[in-house]
C-alpha positions as CSV (number, residue, x, y, z in Angstrom):
1,M,5.5,52.2,-5.2
2,K,4.9,49.5,-7.8
3,I,8.2,47.8,-7.0
4,L,7.3,47.9,-3.3
5,K,3.9,46.3,-3.9
6,S,5.6,43.5,-5.9
7,A,8.2,43.0,-3.2
8,V,5.6,42.8,-0.5
9,I,3.5,40.3,-2.4
10,A,6.6,38.2,-3.2
11,F,7.7,38.3,0.4
12,S,4.2,37.3,1.7
13,I,3.9,34.4,-0.7
14,A,7.4,33.2,0.3
15,V,6.4,33.3,4.0
16,A,3.1,31.6,3.4
17,M,4.8,28.8,1.4
18,G,7.6,28.3,4.0
19,S,5.2,28.2,6.9
20,F,4.1,24.7,6.1
21,S,6.4,21.8,5.8
22,T,5.9,20.3,2.4
23,A,6.8,16.8,3.8
24,A,4.1,17.2,6.4
25,V,1.6,18.3,3.9
26,A,2.5,15.6,1.4
27,E,2.3,12.8,3.8
28,A,-1.0,13.7,5.5
29,G,-3.2,10.7,5.8
30,R,-0.6,8.1,5.1
31,T,0.4,5.5,7.6
32,H,4.1,4.8,7.7
33,F,5.6,1.4,8.5
34,K,9.1,0.1,8.6
35,P,9.5,-2.3,5.7
36,L,9.5,-5.5,7.9
37,D,6.4,-4.2,9.8
38,A,4.6,-3.6,6.5
39,V,5.5,-7.1,5.3
40,K,4.1,-8.5,8.6
41,A,0.9,-6.4,8.2
42,V,0.4,-7.6,4.6
43,Q,0.9,-11.2,5.8
44,D,-1.7,-10.6,8.5
45,H,-4.2,-9.2,6.0
46,I,-3.6,-12.1,3.6
47,A,-4.2,-14.6,6.4
48,A,-7.4,-12.8,7.3
49,A,-8.5,-13.0,3.6
50,E,-7.8,-16.7,3.5
51,A,-9.7,-17.2,6.7
52,A,-12.6,-15.3,5.3
53,I,-12.6,-17.5,2.2
54,N,-12.4,-20.7,4.3
55,N,-15.3,-19.5,6.5
56,G,-17.5,-18.7,3.5
57,A,-17.6,-15.0,4.0
58,D,-19.2,-12.9,1.3
59,S,-16.9,-11.6,-1.5
60,A,-17.1,-8.0,-0.3
61,E,-15.5,-8.9,3.0
62,V,-12.7,-10.9,1.3
63,V,-12.1,-8.1,-1.2
64,A,-11.8,-5.6,1.7
65,H,-9.1,-7.7,3.3
66,I,-7.2,-8.1,0.0
67,K,-7.5,-4.3,-0.6
68,K,-6.1,-3.6,2.9
69,A,-3.2,-6.0,2.1
70,A,-2.5,-4.3,-1.3
71,D,-2.7,-0.8,0.3
72,T,-0.2,-1.8,3.0
73,A,2.0,-3.5,0.4
74,E,2.4,-0.2,-1.4
75,E,4.1,1.2,1.8
76,I,7.0,-1.3,1.3
77,N,9.9,0.5,-0.2
78,A,13.6,-0.1,0.5
79,N,15.4,-0.4,-2.8
80,D,14.8,-1.4,-6.5
81,K,14.9,-5.2,-5.9
82,V,12.4,-4.9,-3.1
83,S,10.2,-2.7,-5.3
84,R,10.2,-5.4,-8.1
85,E,9.3,-8.1,-5.7
86,N,6.7,-5.9,-4.1
87,S,5.1,-5.3,-7.5
88,K,4.7,-9.1,-7.9
89,V,2.9,-9.2,-4.5
90,I,0.5,-6.5,-5.6
91,K,-0.1,-8.2,-8.9
92,H,-1.1,-11.4,-7.2
93,L,-3.3,-9.5,-4.7
94,K,-5.1,-7.8,-7.6
95,A,-5.5,-11.1,-9.3
96,A,-6.9,-12.7,-6.1
97,S,-9.3,-9.8,-5.8
98,A,-10.5,-10.3,-9.3
99,S,-10.9,-14.0,-8.7
100,V,-13.0,-13.4,-5.6
101,K,-15.2,-11.0,-7.5
102,A,-15.7,-13.7,-10.2
103,A,-16.6,-16.2,-7.4
104,N,-13.5,-18.4,-8.0
105,S,-12.3,-18.9,-4.5
106,T,-9.8,-21.7,-5.4
107,E,-8.0,-19.4,-7.9
108,A,-8.0,-16.6,-5.3
109,K,-6.4,-19.0,-2.7
110,E,-3.7,-19.8,-5.2
111,H,-2.9,-16.2,-5.8
112,L,-2.9,-15.5,-2.1
113,A,-0.5,-18.4,-1.6
114,K,1.8,-17.1,-4.3
115,A,1.7,-13.6,-2.8
116,K,2.7,-15.1,0.6
117,E,5.7,-16.9,-1.1
118,V,6.9,-13.7,-2.7
119,L,6.6,-11.9,0.6
120,E,8.8,-14.5,2.2
121,N,11.4,-13.9,-0.5
122,L,10.9,-10.2,0.0
123,K,11.8,-10.5,3.7
124,K,15.2,-11.9,2.7
125,L,15.9,-8.8,0.6
126,I,15.2,-6.3,3.3
């Protein structure tokens, strides 16, 4: 009887684990982009951040655009070279965000411009 209980419990755990696709559970809440679509989305968010800086928007709005760009940039993955270039983009976006928070819009614009340059190089690698 003890063996039967153990077998029933093991079987029910196996059925419960197998009833949900682990890929579906792991990817819940994430938006998936093709690499080129993600690059385009990052460029759009960077352009929106630059426009917000030029229009004199408050820092919270600019940081929100930069954060969206960084979050979308994390979706870009194709191979190791792309990952290295993508990490440079994210580094520049984080530096731009820090500059905006420190009320240094010229430095933020420079970092956003560098991020755009790296994105152009990244497009060639995809």
